All heavy atoms as TSV, in Angstrom:
chain	resi	resn	atom	element	x	y	z
A	1	MET	N	N	109.128	94.712	77.221
A	1	MET	CA	C	108.287	94.032	78.179
A	1	MET	C	C	109.110	93.638	79.398
A	1	MET	O	O	110.219	93.202	79.251
A	1	MET	CB	C	107.672	92.801	77.531
A	1	MET	CG	C	106.747	93.076	76.379
A	1	MET	SD	S	105.221	93.702	76.946
A	1	MET	CE	C	104.130	92.784	75.917
A	2	GLU	N	N	108.461	93.754	80.533
A	2	GLU	CA	C	109.115	93.357	81.752
A	2	GLU	C	C	108.189	92.461	82.547
A	2	GLU	O	O	106.953	92.755	82.630
A	2	GLU	CB	C	109.449	94.560	82.574
A	2	GLU	CG	C	110.189	94.230	83.849
A	2	GLU	CD	C	110.744	95.454	84.588
A	2	GLU	OE1	O	111.426	96.288	83.921
A	2	GLU	OE2	O	110.448	95.585	85.755
A	3	THR	N	N	108.696	91.383	83.075
A	3	THR	CA	C	107.880	90.453	83.864
A	3	THR	C	C	108.362	90.404	85.331
A	3	THR	O	O	109.536	90.313	85.602
A	3	THR	CB	C	107.953	88.999	83.274
A	3	THR	OG1	O	107.471	89.037	81.949
A	3	THR	CG2	C	107.098	88.056	84.062
A	4	SER	N	N	107.379	90.549	86.264
A	4	SER	CA	C	107.662	90.471	87.653
A	4	SER	C	C	106.934	89.260	88.230
A	4	SER	O	O	105.830	88.979	87.814
A	4	SER	CB	C	107.170	91.744	88.374
A	4	SER	OG	O	107.815	92.877	87.817
A	5	THR	N	N	107.532	88.637	89.205
A	5	THR	CA	C	106.938	87.439	89.824
A	5	THR	C	C	106.701	87.726	91.308
A	5	THR	O	O	107.571	88.224	91.993
A	5	THR	CB	C	107.783	86.203	89.606
A	5	THR	OG1	O	108.087	86.090	88.240
A	5	THR	CG2	C	107.140	84.941	90.087
A	6	PHE	N	N	105.506	87.223	91.758
A	6	PHE	CA	C	105.158	87.397	93.195
A	6	PHE	C	C	104.631	86.095	93.700
A	6	PHE	O	O	104.180	85.229	92.953
A	6	PHE	CB	C	104.021	88.445	93.294
A	6	PHE	CG	C	104.425	89.813	92.803
A	6	PHE	CD1	C	104.332	90.097	91.441
A	6	PHE	CD2	C	104.898	90.779	93.639
A	6	PHE	CE1	C	104.719	91.327	90.960
A	6	PHE	CE2	C	105.286	92.013	93.196
A	6	PHE	CZ	C	105.150	92.280	91.848
A	7	GLN	N	N	104.736	85.924	95.021
A	7	GLN	CA	C	104.169	84.753	95.704
A	7	GLN	C	C	102.928	85.210	96.479
A	7	GLN	O	O	102.998	86.099	97.325
A	7	GLN	CB	C	105.223	84.128	96.655
A	7	GLN	CG	C	104.829	82.794	97.206
A	7	GLN	CD	C	104.741	81.743	96.116
A	7	GLN	OE1	O	105.537	81.702	95.167
A	7	GLN	NE2	N	103.772	80.847	96.207
A	8	VAL	N	N	101.795	84.607	96.151
A	8	VAL	CA	C	100.513	84.990	96.755
A	8	VAL	C	C	100.104	83.915	97.764
A	8	VAL	O	O	100.148	82.708	97.464
A	8	VAL	CB	C	99.410	85.165	95.702
A	8	VAL	CG1	C	98.106	85.580	96.307
A	8	VAL	CG2	C	99.867	86.204	94.626
A	9	THR	N	N	99.647	84.328	98.896
A	9	THR	CA	C	99.199	83.332	99.920
A	9	THR	C	C	97.641	83.435	100.045
A	9	THR	O	O	97.108	84.470	99.882
A	9	THR	CB	C	99.843	83.516	101.259
A	9	THR	OG1	O	99.627	84.897	101.719
A	9	THR	CG2	C	101.300	83.299	101.210
A	10	GLY	N	N	97.038	82.270	100.317
A	10	GLY	CA	C	95.623	82.234	100.614
A	10	GLY	C	C	94.744	81.792	99.479
A	10	GLY	O	O	93.536	81.572	99.664
A	11	MET	N	N	95.303	81.667	98.265
A	11	MET	CA	C	94.472	81.210	97.171
A	11	MET	C	C	94.251	79.728	97.200
A	11	MET	O	O	95.220	78.984	97.525
A	11	MET	CB	C	95.149	81.590	95.792
A	11	MET	CG	C	95.236	83.039	95.562
A	11	MET	SD	S	95.831	83.375	93.893
A	11	MET	CE	C	97.428	82.494	93.822
A	12	SER	N	N	93.079	79.229	96.845
A	12	SER	CA	C	92.844	77.818	96.888
A	12	SER	C	C	92.013	77.274	95.682
A	12	SER	O	O	91.782	76.077	95.598
A	12	SER	CB	C	92.127	77.436	98.181
A	12	SER	OG	O	90.858	78.153	98.231
A	13	CYS	N	N	91.566	78.171	94.782
A	13	CYS	CA	C	90.705	77.723	93.706
A	13	CYS	C	C	90.788	78.671	92.463
A	13	CYS	O	O	91.393	79.694	92.545
A	13	CYS	CB	C	89.306	77.601	94.184
A	13	CYS	SG	S	88.541	79.211	94.673
A	14	GLY	N	N	90.073	78.300	91.437
A	14	GLY	CA	C	89.970	79.136	90.241
A	14	GLY	C	C	89.320	80.500	90.508
A	14	GLY	O	O	89.737	81.459	89.852
A	15	HIS	N	N	88.432	80.559	91.401
A	15	HIS	CA	C	87.811	81.838	91.733
A	15	HIS	C	C	88.826	82.775	92.319
A	15	HIS	O	O	88.852	84.000	92.062
A	15	HIS	CB	C	86.635	81.674	92.697
A	15	HIS	CG	C	86.077	82.926	93.200
A	15	HIS	ND1	N	85.299	83.764	92.370
A	15	HIS	CD2	C	86.155	83.606	94.360
A	15	HIS	CE1	C	84.979	84.849	93.080
A	15	HIS	NE2	N	85.443	84.742	94.295
A	16	CYS	N	N	89.730	82.249	93.152
A	16	CYS	CA	C	90.759	83.039	93.761
A	16	CYS	C	C	91.660	83.588	92.661
A	16	CYS	O	O	92.040	84.766	92.681
A	16	CYS	CB	C	91.626	82.147	94.711
A	16	CYS	SG	S	90.725	81.430	96.083
A	17	GLU	N	N	92.069	82.720	91.753
A	17	GLU	CA	C	92.867	83.133	90.623
A	17	GLU	C	C	92.228	84.260	89.815
A	17	GLU	O	O	92.849	85.267	89.508
A	17	GLU	CB	C	93.140	81.975	89.655
A	17	GLU	CG	C	93.969	80.882	90.248
A	17	GLU	CD	C	94.070	79.646	89.382
A	17	GLU	OE1	O	93.434	79.607	88.304
A	17	GLU	OE2	O	94.830	78.758	89.763
A	18	SER	N	N	90.961	84.124	89.558
A	18	SER	CA	C	90.205	85.139	88.795
A	18	SER	C	C	90.187	86.454	89.535
A	18	SER	O	O	90.293	87.535	88.899
A	18	SER	CB	C	88.795	84.701	88.531
A	18	SER	OG	O	88.793	83.591	87.643
A	19	ALA	N	N	89.940	86.434	90.843
A	19	ALA	CA	C	89.868	87.673	91.598
A	19	ALA	C	C	91.233	88.385	91.560
A	19	ALA	O	O	91.214	89.632	91.324
A	19	ALA	CB	C	89.517	87.335	93.052
A	20	VAL	N	N	92.310	87.712	91.703
A	20	VAL	CA	C	93.641	88.296	91.644
A	20	VAL	C	C	93.913	88.829	90.224
A	20	VAL	O	O	94.349	89.994	90.044
A	20	VAL	CB	C	94.743	87.332	92.088
A	20	VAL	CG1	C	96.139	87.892	91.800
A	20	VAL	CG2	C	94.576	87.019	93.579
A	21	ARG	N	N	93.627	88.009	89.198
A	21	ARG	CA	C	93.881	88.390	87.844
A	21	ARG	C	C	93.134	89.681	87.482
A	21	ARG	O	O	93.698	90.608	86.879
A	21	ARG	CB	C	93.462	87.286	86.899
A	21	ARG	CG	C	93.786	87.527	85.418
A	21	ARG	CD	C	93.402	86.396	84.498
A	21	ARG	NE	N	94.104	85.149	84.912
A	21	ARG	CZ	C	93.475	84.095	85.458
A	21	ARG	NH1	N	92.221	84.100	85.767
A	21	ARG	NH2	N	94.210	83.000	85.778
A	22	GLU	N	N	91.829	89.743	87.856
A	22	GLU	CA	C	91.039	90.926	87.512
A	22	GLU	C	C	91.547	92.217	88.164
A	22	GLU	O	O	91.593	93.243	87.506
A	22	GLU	CB	C	89.575	90.714	87.950
A	22	GLU	CG	C	88.844	89.663	87.066
A	22	GLU	CD	C	87.436	89.325	87.615
A	22	GLU	OE1	O	86.878	90.118	88.412
A	22	GLU	OE2	O	86.922	88.351	87.182
A	23	GLU	N	N	91.941	92.119	89.393
A	23	GLU	CA	C	92.481	93.304	90.098
A	23	GLU	C	C	93.799	93.777	89.463
A	23	GLU	O	O	94.024	94.977	89.209
A	23	GLU	CB	C	92.685	93.065	91.589
A	23	GLU	CG	C	91.401	92.976	92.349
A	23	GLU	CD	C	90.575	94.249	92.396
A	23	GLU	OE1	O	91.161	95.359	92.261
A	23	GLU	OE2	O	89.370	94.187	92.482
A	24	VAL	N	N	94.745	92.840	89.200
A	24	VAL	CA	C	96.026	93.194	88.689
A	24	VAL	C	C	95.949	93.695	87.256
A	24	VAL	O	O	96.661	94.643	86.878
A	24	VAL	CB	C	97.046	92.022	88.815
A	24	VAL	CG1	C	98.359	92.360	88.199
A	24	VAL	CG2	C	97.226	91.656	90.278
A	25	MET	N	N	95.023	93.156	86.454
A	25	MET	CA	C	94.851	93.571	85.077
A	25	MET	C	C	94.384	95.009	85.003
A	25	MET	O	O	94.590	95.696	83.963
A	25	MET	CB	C	93.843	92.673	84.323
A	25	MET	CG	C	94.454	91.374	83.879
A	25	MET	SD	S	95.832	91.513	82.682
A	25	MET	CE	C	95.011	92.261	81.288
A	26	GLN	N	N	93.816	95.549	86.037
A	26	GLN	CA	C	93.345	96.949	86.036
A	26	GLN	C	C	94.517	97.971	86.141
A	26	GLN	O	O	94.310	99.165	85.901
A	26	GLN	CB	C	92.371	97.190	87.175
A	26	GLN	CG	C	91.059	96.452	86.991
A	26	GLN	CD	C	90.103	96.712	88.109
A	26	GLN	OE1	O	90.036	97.815	88.686
A	26	GLN	NE2	N	89.312	95.683	88.465
A	27	LEU	N	N	95.697	97.510	86.469
A	27	LEU	CA	C	96.850	98.423	86.632
A	27	LEU	C	C	97.276	98.927	85.290
A	27	LEU	O	O	97.342	98.144	84.295
A	27	LEU	CB	C	97.992	97.670	87.362
A	27	LEU	CG	C	97.740	97.212	88.741
A	27	LEU	CD1	C	98.944	96.433	89.295
A	27	LEU	CD2	C	97.477	98.410	89.677
A	28	GLU	N	N	97.625	100.172	85.221
A	28	GLU	CA	C	98.084	100.832	83.979
A	28	GLU	C	C	99.342	100.135	83.479
A	28	GLU	O	O	100.315	99.889	84.181
A	28	GLU	CB	C	98.462	102.305	84.308
A	28	GLU	CG	C	98.894	103.065	83.111
A	28	GLU	CD	C	97.780	103.585	82.273
A	28	GLU	OE1	O	96.658	103.786	82.831
A	28	GLU	OE2	O	98.010	103.729	81.054
A	29	GLY	N	N	99.296	99.739	82.172
A	29	GLY	CA	C	100.459	99.151	81.477
A	29	GLY	C	C	100.577	97.659	81.543
A	29	GLY	O	O	101.428	97.106	80.880
A	30	VAL	N	N	99.693	97.005	82.317
A	30	VAL	CA	C	99.798	95.536	82.441
A	30	VAL	C	C	99.243	94.905	81.168
A	30	VAL	O	O	98.148	95.216	80.717
A	30	VAL	CB	C	99.000	95.014	83.690
A	30	VAL	CG1	C	98.938	93.514	83.620
A	30	VAL	CG2	C	99.713	95.505	84.964
A	31	ASP	N	N	100.015	93.996	80.572
A	31	ASP	CA	C	99.628	93.288	79.362
A	31	ASP	C	C	99.113	91.914	79.611
A	31	ASP	O	O	98.255	91.402	78.957
A	31	ASP	CB	C	100.810	93.257	78.374
A	31	ASP	CG	C	101.138	94.588	77.760
A	31	ASP	OD1	O	100.236	95.325	77.411
A	31	ASP	OD2	O	102.339	94.848	77.631
A	32	GLU	N	N	99.742	91.220	80.586
A	32	GLU	CA	C	99.363	89.824	80.839
A	32	GLU	C	C	99.587	89.490	82.299
A	32	GLU	O	O	100.508	89.967	82.940
A	32	GLU	CB	C	100.275	88.916	79.976
A	32	GLU	CG	C	99.938	87.420	80.167
A	32	GLU	CD	C	100.873	86.547	79.322
A	32	GLU	OE1	O	101.732	87.027	78.627
A	32	GLU	OE2	O	100.654	85.317	79.431
A	33	VAL	N	N	98.630	88.705	82.807
A	33	VAL	CA	C	98.718	88.227	84.194
A	33	VAL	C	C	98.529	86.720	84.172
A	33	VAL	O	O	97.580	86.237	83.646
A	33	VAL	CB	C	97.667	88.913	85.115
A	33	VAL	CG1	C	97.661	88.288	86.486
A	33	VAL	CG2	C	97.855	90.380	85.161
A	34	GLN	N	N	99.442	85.994	84.776
A	34	GLN	CA	C	99.316	84.586	84.977
A	34	GLN	C	C	99.340	84.268	86.482
A	34	GLN	O	O	100.191	84.799	87.186
A	34	GLN	CB	C	100.377	83.797	84.287
A	34	GLN	CG	C	100.413	83.960	82.792
A	34	GLN	CD	C	101.493	83.161	82.114
A	34	GLN	OE1	O	102.335	82.558	82.740
A	34	GLN	NE2	N	101.507	83.163	80.786
A	35	VAL	N	N	98.370	83.512	86.929
A	35	VAL	CA	C	98.290	83.256	88.386
A	35	VAL	C	C	97.864	81.768	88.611
A	35	VAL	O	O	97.018	81.237	87.864
A	35	VAL	CB	C	97.321	84.216	89.091
A	35	VAL	CG1	C	95.931	84.108	88.542
A	35	VAL	CG2	C	97.332	84.063	90.551
A	36	SER	N	N	98.466	81.159	89.575
A	36	SER	CA	C	98.200	79.734	89.870
A	36	SER	C	C	97.882	79.586	91.355
A	36	SER	O	O	98.721	79.892	92.225
A	36	SER	CB	C	99.379	78.872	89.524
A	36	SER	OG	O	99.209	77.556	90.016
A	37	SER	N	N	96.711	79.072	91.690
A	37	SER	CA	C	96.386	78.814	93.085
A	37	SER	C	C	97.150	77.612	93.570
A	37	SER	O	O	97.387	77.471	94.798
A	37	SER	CB	C	94.870	78.637	93.240
A	37	SER	OG	O	94.452	77.470	92.482
A	38	ARG	N	N	97.508	76.742	92.683
A	38	ARG	CA	C	98.289	75.514	93.074
A	38	ARG	C	C	99.668	75.904	93.580
A	38	ARG	O	O	100.109	75.393	94.630
A	38	ARG	CB	C	98.393	74.568	91.900
A	38	ARG	CG	C	99.051	73.225	92.223
A	38	ARG	CD	C	99.093	72.272	91.075
A	38	ARG	NE	N	99.833	72.787	89.945
A	38	ARG	CZ	C	101.129	72.797	89.807
A	38	ARG	NH1	N	101.869	72.342	90.812
A	38	ARG	NH2	N	101.725	73.346	88.744
A	39	THR	N	N	100.387	76.766	92.893
A	39	THR	CA	C	101.766	77.143	93.273
A	39	THR	C	C	101.808	78.429	94.052
A	39	THR	O	O	102.795	78.760	94.691
A	39	THR	CB	C	102.655	77.299	92.027
A	39	THR	OG1	O	102.141	78.385	91.243
A	39	THR	CG2	C	102.700	76.027	91.250
A	40	GLY	N	N	100.726	79.252	93.942
A	40	GLY	CA	C	100.717	80.578	94.550
A	40	GLY	C	C	101.490	81.626	93.784
A	40	GLY	O	O	101.710	82.728	94.277
A	41	GLU	N	N	101.915	81.247	92.614
A	41	GLU	CA	C	102.694	82.208	91.789
A	41	GLU	C	C	101.902	83.106	90.932
A	41	GLU	O	O	100.880	82.727	90.316
A	41	GLU	CB	C	103.694	81.388	90.889
A	41	GLU	CG	C	104.648	82.304	90.160
A	41	GLU	CD	C	105.712	81.534	89.401
A	41	GLU	OE1	O	106.631	81.050	90.074
A	41	GLU	OE2	O	105.568	81.389	88.179
A	42	LEU	N	N	102.263	84.385	90.959
A	42	LEU	CA	C	101.656	85.417	90.156
A	42	LEU	C	C	102.731	86.024	89.306
A	42	LEU	O	O	103.766	86.481	89.769
A	42	LEU	CB	C	101.063	86.509	91.095
A	42	LEU	CG	C	100.707	87.867	90.437
A	42	LEU	CD1	C	99.551	87.642	89.413
A	42	LEU	CD2	C	100.280	88.887	91.509
A	43	SER	N	N	102.491	86.056	87.996
A	43	SER	CA	C	103.461	86.654	87.039
A	43	SER	C	C	102.753	87.797	86.311
A	43	SER	O	O	101.665	87.618	85.761
A	43	SER	CB	C	103.890	85.521	86.064
A	43	SER	OG	O	104.748	86.090	85.050
A	44	VAL	N	N	103.419	88.937	86.326
A	44	VAL	CA	C	102.821	90.177	85.744
A	44	VAL	C	C	103.754	90.667	84.652
A	44	VAL	O	O	104.901	90.969	84.897
A	44	VAL	CB	C	102.610	91.274	86.788
A	44	VAL	CG1	C	101.993	92.448	86.174
A	44	VAL	CG2	C	101.804	90.737	87.974
A	45	THR	N	N	103.248	90.723	83.419
A	45	THR	CA	C	104.003	91.257	82.300
A	45	THR	C	C	103.447	92.610	81.886
A	45	THR	O	O	102.257	92.738	81.708
A	45	THR	CB	C	103.963	90.253	81.112
A	45	THR	OG1	O	104.446	88.974	81.574
A	45	THR	CG2	C	104.826	90.737	79.959
A	46	ALA	N	N	104.347	93.548	81.750
A	46	ALA	CA	C	103.940	94.934	81.430
A	46	ALA	C	C	104.863	95.556	80.395
A	46	ALA	O	O	106.012	95.165	80.242
A	46	ALA	CB	C	103.885	95.783	82.691
A	47	ARG	N	N	104.338	96.598	79.762
A	47	ARG	CA	C	105.132	97.318	78.771
A	47	ARG	C	C	106.267	98.137	79.435
A	47	ARG	O	O	107.304	98.331	78.803
A	47	ARG	CB	C	104.237	98.285	78.018
A	47	ARG	CG	C	103.214	97.647	77.127
A	47	ARG	CD	C	102.379	98.633	76.328
A	47	ARG	NE	N	101.458	99.340	77.203
A	47	ARG	CZ	C	100.263	98.819	77.531
A	47	ARG	NH1	N	99.865	97.607	77.115
A	47	ARG	NH2	N	99.417	99.542	78.239
A	48	ALA	N	N	106.061	98.570	80.618
A	48	ALA	CA	C	107.033	99.327	81.362
A	48	ALA	C	C	107.047	98.802	82.765
A	48	ALA	O	O	106.109	98.131	83.204
A	48	ALA	CB	C	106.674	100.838	81.341
A	49	PRO	N	N	108.100	99.095	83.565
A	49	PRO	CA	C	108.154	98.626	84.945
A	49	PRO	C	C	106.901	99.054	85.741
A	49	PRO	O	O	106.442	100.176	85.663
A	49	PRO	CB	C	109.422	99.272	85.495
A	49	PRO	CG	C	110.262	99.531	84.317
A	49	PRO	CD	C	109.297	99.837	83.192
A	50	ILE	N	N	106.337	98.134	86.510
A	50	ILE	CA	C	105.217	98.412	87.363
A	50	ILE	C	C	105.731	98.399	88.831
A	50	ILE	O	O	106.536	97.542	89.189
A	50	ILE	CB	C	104.153	97.298	87.212
A	50	ILE	CG1	C	103.633	97.177	85.789
A	50	ILE	CG2	C	103.019	97.493	88.186
A	50	ILE	CD1	C	102.734	98.251	85.364
A	51	GLU	N	N	105.348	99.363	89.563
A	51	GLU	CA	C	105.723	99.466	90.978
A	51	GLU	C	C	105.202	98.238	91.733
A	51	GLU	O	O	104.040	97.832	91.594
A	51	GLU	CB	C	105.151	100.722	91.640
A	51	GLU	CG	C	105.754	101.995	91.184
A	51	GLU	CD	C	107.151	102.183	91.670
A	51	GLU	OE1	O	107.456	101.737	92.783
A	51	GLU	OE2	O	107.950	102.777	90.920
A	52	ASP	N	N	106.107	97.594	92.464
A	52	ASP	CA	C	105.713	96.393	93.267
A	52	ASP	C	C	104.532	96.749	94.210
A	52	ASP	O	O	103.627	95.952	94.368
A	52	ASP	CB	C	106.907	95.960	94.113
A	52	ASP	CG	C	107.972	95.242	93.325
A	52	ASP	OD1	O	107.771	94.987	92.107
A	52	ASP	OD2	O	108.994	94.882	93.906
A	53	ASN	N	N	104.568	97.924	94.824
A	53	ASN	CA	C	103.501	98.340	95.706
A	53	ASN	C	C	102.155	98.355	95.085
A	53	ASN	O	O	101.131	98.057	95.691
A	53	ASN	CB	C	103.808	99.660	96.358
A	53	ASN	CG	C	104.929	99.606	97.386
A	53	ASN	OD1	O	105.246	98.520	97.903
A	53	ASN	ND2	N	105.512	100.751	97.707
A	54	ALA	N	N	102.084	98.722	93.736
A	54	ALA	CA	C	100.828	98.747	93.031
A	54	ALA	C	C	100.305	97.322	92.897
A	54	ALA	O	O	99.088	97.116	93.080
A	54	ALA	CB	C	101.016	99.408	91.678
A	55	VAL	N	N	101.157	96.389	92.548
A	55	VAL	CA	C	100.725	95.019	92.394
A	55	VAL	C	C	100.352	94.454	93.745
A	55	VAL	O	O	99.271	93.790	93.864
A	55	VAL	CB	C	101.880	94.153	91.778
A	55	VAL	CG1	C	101.449	92.674	91.752
A	55	VAL	CG2	C	102.216	94.657	90.396
A	56	LEU	N	N	101.079	94.695	94.778
A	56	LEU	CA	C	100.723	94.174	96.123
A	56	LEU	C	C	99.417	94.737	96.562
A	56	LEU	O	O	98.616	94.050	97.192
A	56	LEU	CB	C	101.867	94.550	97.100
A	56	LEU	CG	C	103.226	93.928	96.801
A	56	LEU	CD1	C	104.269	94.417	97.771
A	56	LEU	CD2	C	103.158	92.426	96.752
A	57	ALA	N	N	99.176	96.005	96.271
A	57	ALA	CA	C	97.871	96.633	96.672
A	57	ALA	C	C	96.704	95.993	95.934
A	57	ALA	O	O	95.616	95.795	96.461
A	57	ALA	CB	C	97.914	98.133	96.452
A	58	ALA	N	N	96.938	95.696	94.663
A	58	ALA	CA	C	95.866	95.064	93.825
A	58	ALA	C	C	95.563	93.687	94.382
A	58	ALA	O	O	94.412	93.287	94.442
A	58	ALA	CB	C	96.291	94.971	92.371
A	59	VAL	N	N	96.582	92.910	94.739
A	59	VAL	CA	C	96.383	91.555	95.325
A	59	VAL	C	C	95.668	91.692	96.625
A	59	VAL	O	O	94.709	90.891	96.876
A	59	VAL	CB	C	97.743	90.830	95.474
A	59	VAL	CG1	C	97.575	89.551	96.236
A	59	VAL	CG2	C	98.412	90.530	94.178
A	60	GLU	N	N	95.980	92.669	97.434
A	60	GLU	CA	C	95.294	92.880	98.702
A	60	GLU	C	C	93.825	93.245	98.504
A	60	GLU	O	O	92.977	92.809	99.230
A	60	GLU	CB	C	96.059	93.978	99.530
A	60	GLU	CG	C	95.468	94.127	100.893
A	60	GLU	CD	C	96.286	95.115	101.703
A	60	GLU	OE1	O	97.527	95.056	101.698
A	60	GLU	OE2	O	95.645	95.968	102.420
A	61	GLU	N	N	93.590	94.052	97.447
A	61	GLU	CA	C	92.205	94.397	97.160
A	61	GLU	C	C	91.367	93.200	96.800
A	61	GLU	O	O	90.187	93.106	97.051
A	61	GLU	CB	C	92.200	95.426	95.961
A	61	GLU	CG	C	90.840	95.959	95.599
A	61	GLU	CD	C	90.227	96.853	96.654
A	61	GLU	OE1	O	90.966	97.504	97.408
A	61	GLU	OE2	O	88.991	96.857	96.725
A	62	ALA	N	N	92.004	92.213	96.212
A	62	ALA	CA	C	91.369	90.940	95.834
A	62	ALA	C	C	91.163	90.038	97.093
A	62	ALA	O	O	90.469	89.025	96.990
A	62	ALA	CB	C	92.164	90.174	94.794
A	63	GLY	N	N	91.801	90.393	98.189
A	63	GLY	CA	C	91.576	89.674	99.433
A	63	GLY	C	C	92.747	88.714	99.795
A	63	GLY	O	O	92.557	87.819	100.612
A	64	TYR	N	N	93.918	88.932	99.196
A	64	TYR	CA	C	95.052	88.032	99.434
A	64	TYR	C	C	96.307	88.862	99.775
A	64	TYR	O	O	96.291	90.093	99.665
A	64	TYR	CB	C	95.282	87.152	98.209
A	64	TYR	CG	C	94.013	86.408	97.796
A	64	TYR	CD1	C	93.187	86.929	96.842
A	64	TYR	CD2	C	93.675	85.235	98.470
A	64	TYR	CE1	C	91.977	86.263	96.542
A	64	TYR	CE2	C	92.510	84.595	98.150
A	64	TYR	CZ	C	91.648	85.114	97.237
A	64	TYR	OH	O	90.531	84.490	96.934
A	65	GLU	N	N	97.365	88.168	100.171
A	65	GLU	CA	C	98.599	88.824	100.448
A	65	GLU	C	C	99.690	88.268	99.488
A	65	GLU	O	O	99.602	87.141	99.059
A	65	GLU	CB	C	99.015	88.531	101.913
A	65	GLU	CG	C	98.127	89.208	102.902
A	65	GLU	CD	C	98.658	89.032	104.331
A	65	GLU	OE1	O	99.805	88.622	104.550
A	65	GLU	OE2	O	97.861	89.320	105.265
A	66	ALA	N	N	100.655	89.140	99.158
A	66	ALA	CA	C	101.713	88.704	98.259
A	66	ALA	C	C	103.025	89.363	98.634
A	66	ALA	O	O	103.033	90.404	99.350
A	66	ALA	CB	C	101.375	89.084	96.805
A	67	VAL	N	N	104.086	88.746	98.200
A	67	VAL	CA	C	105.446	89.338	98.329
A	67	VAL	C	C	106.120	89.078	96.970
A	67	VAL	O	O	105.828	88.157	96.276
A	67	VAL	CB	C	106.276	88.613	99.461
A	67	VAL	CG1	C	105.678	88.898	100.819
A	67	VAL	CG2	C	106.376	87.122	99.249
A	68	ARG	N	N	107.087	89.967	96.724
A	68	ARG	CA	C	107.879	89.834	95.448
A	68	ARG	C	C	108.756	88.629	95.582
A	68	ARG	O	O	109.411	88.438	96.620
A	68	ARG	CB	C	108.683	91.151	95.279
A	68	ARG	CG	C	109.582	91.125	94.099
A	68	ARG	CD	C	108.839	91.360	92.812
A	68	ARG	NE	N	109.717	91.240	91.654
A	68	ARG	CZ	C	110.077	92.245	90.882
A	68	ARG	NH1	N	109.662	93.458	91.170
A	68	ARG	NH2	N	110.827	92.032	89.835
A	69	SER	N	N	108.757	87.816	94.543
A	69	SER	CA	C	109.703	86.685	94.518
A	69	SER	C	C	111.097	87.133	94.123
A	69	SER	O	O	111.260	88.146	93.409
A	69	SER	CB	C	109.210	85.629	93.442
A	69	SER	OG	O	107.956	85.133	93.825
A	70	ALA	N	N	112.073	86.417	94.612
A	70	ALA	CA	C	113.458	86.820	94.380
A	70	ALA	C	C	113.841	86.569	92.923
A	70	ALA	O	O	113.224	85.908	92.150
A	70	ALA	CB	C	114.384	85.938	95.273
């Protein structure tokens, strides 16, 4: 299992969290998604490495912007 962390901007509520979670969960190999509108943190756990660009595109599809955390 590999976990990647991203910083998402623009989220302000539970609906925002759900929108991001639903889009990212659709990515192949993703096992778990944790997202917080309070901190803006998105954590993606997958069986194999997931391309950052795929996660960023999924977040954008949900209507938000993200960057990979260091």
